[in-house]
N, C-alpha and C positions, 0 to 999 in steps of 0.2 A: 315839431314834429317834422314828421313823415313825406319825402320826395317820390317824385313818381318815373316812375319807367312805362312806355305804352302797355306790359302786363304786371307789373310791381310795385307796389307802394316798401321801400324801404330807411330805416335808420343808420347808416352803418356809417358811425364814428370811429374814432378812434382816434387819442392818448404814442404821441411819436415822438421818437430821442432818439438824435445822431450823436456824434462829433466827429472832430477835423481829424488825422488820423493825427496819432501820435501823442492827442487833445492837447493840441497849441494850442496856447489861444491868440487867433488869428484874426479871431470874430472882429473888431474894431474899429471905427471911425467908419474913412470911406469903402472899405468891403461889409463893413458889418452892412451897411446902405444898402450896395450892390448886392449884396446874395441876399439880403431881405425882396432885390425886387427880383432877382430870377426863379429865386421858390416861386416869388406871385404867381408867375407871367407861367412860372411850369406847372404849378396849379390850377390854374384859369385853362393853358392851354389843353389840359387832361380829362375839363369840367367835376375839378375837386376842388370841393371853400375850404377854404381855413377858416372853421371856426375864431380859433384865439394861437399867437402866437408870439413869441420871446426868443431871440435870441441872447442868449450867454454868452461871455469870450469863449469861453471852449465848448459852450457842447448850443443846438439846437430843438426847442420844445415847440409841435406840433400837437395842433387839435383838429384832425381834418374830418370830413365826410367825403368819405370817395365811394363812390356807386360801382354797387354790385356786381357790376361787370367788368370788375377789372379788384384784382387778387394787392393782399397793403404789398405780397414783394414785389410783384412785377411797378409799381407803382411805388414802390424804395427806390427798386434798381435805378426806372429812371429820372426821378428828381437829385439821386446821388451823381450820376450819370452826368448830366445833360446841363445837373447846374457845375461840376468839374470843369466838365469841360469850356463852361463859359466860363465859369472865375479865372483859368487860365489862358484866355481867348482876351480877356480881356484886359487882365491881369500878368503880362509879359513874365515877370522879377520875379513869380512865384513861384516857376516853374525847378524853379535852380533852387528853391526849399522845398523841395517833392515831387522829387525825380519823379517818371513818366507818372504824368499827373494826375498822380492818384493826394490830392484833398483828403477826399473825408475818412473814415477808418468803416474796419470790414466791418456788417451786423450794424443793427439800432435795435431799439427800445421798444413794445408797441403793448397799451393793450385795450380792450375792448372799452368805452364807454358807460355804458347801457343810459341809465336814466338816470348816471351821475355828473350830467355836466356840466349842472353850474360848481362842483366840487373842485373838477379839475380845472375850470376856465379862475378861479382863485388860487388854487397851486402854479399856476402858468404865471399869474399877475406875481405873484409873493414871494414868486425862488428868489428872484436879484436879491431884494430884503435879505431872505434865509442868508442866504451867504453869503450878504454883508456882515451883518450879524453873526453867524459862526466865525467870519475871520473878525473882528471884531474882540470875541472871544478867545483866540490863539492862538492868539499874539501871548510872547513875550515878557517879560519883565525885564528891561535891560536899566531899571536905576537901582540897584545897592541899596534896600529897605532899610539895610544896618548900618549905612555910612555915617560916620559920626555916632553912635553908638555908644563906641567900643572907644580906650582911650591907655 
């Protein structure tokens, strides 16, 4: 559904993925809940609607609607910069692991959604399940299947 500003009708939806520096798997437990809150608050303050979102251990998926008065790059600079500052403010112990307050890696992935919103929502929801399936398939056999056959 299109939204409107004073002289504009728009539907600017983007699928965005970004990762912590060195793809460290730090988005767990309490930190995960806090980062979710920071991202929700920052989006709300800028008038960006989060349509769908999911936090994986080593990356973040967002489906957002950004007003046309703000570019994606300006929004992402704001989101990553401010959320990193909030993370380091409330989790001081991370300053030593991520020197210079660089929590997020440089860059991000973005694609326009267009009319494929339902497909992307489904992908974001099911991403974690897909990763678990891939992890199970990639585990090595640690039991020798030929043990006891040769005497």
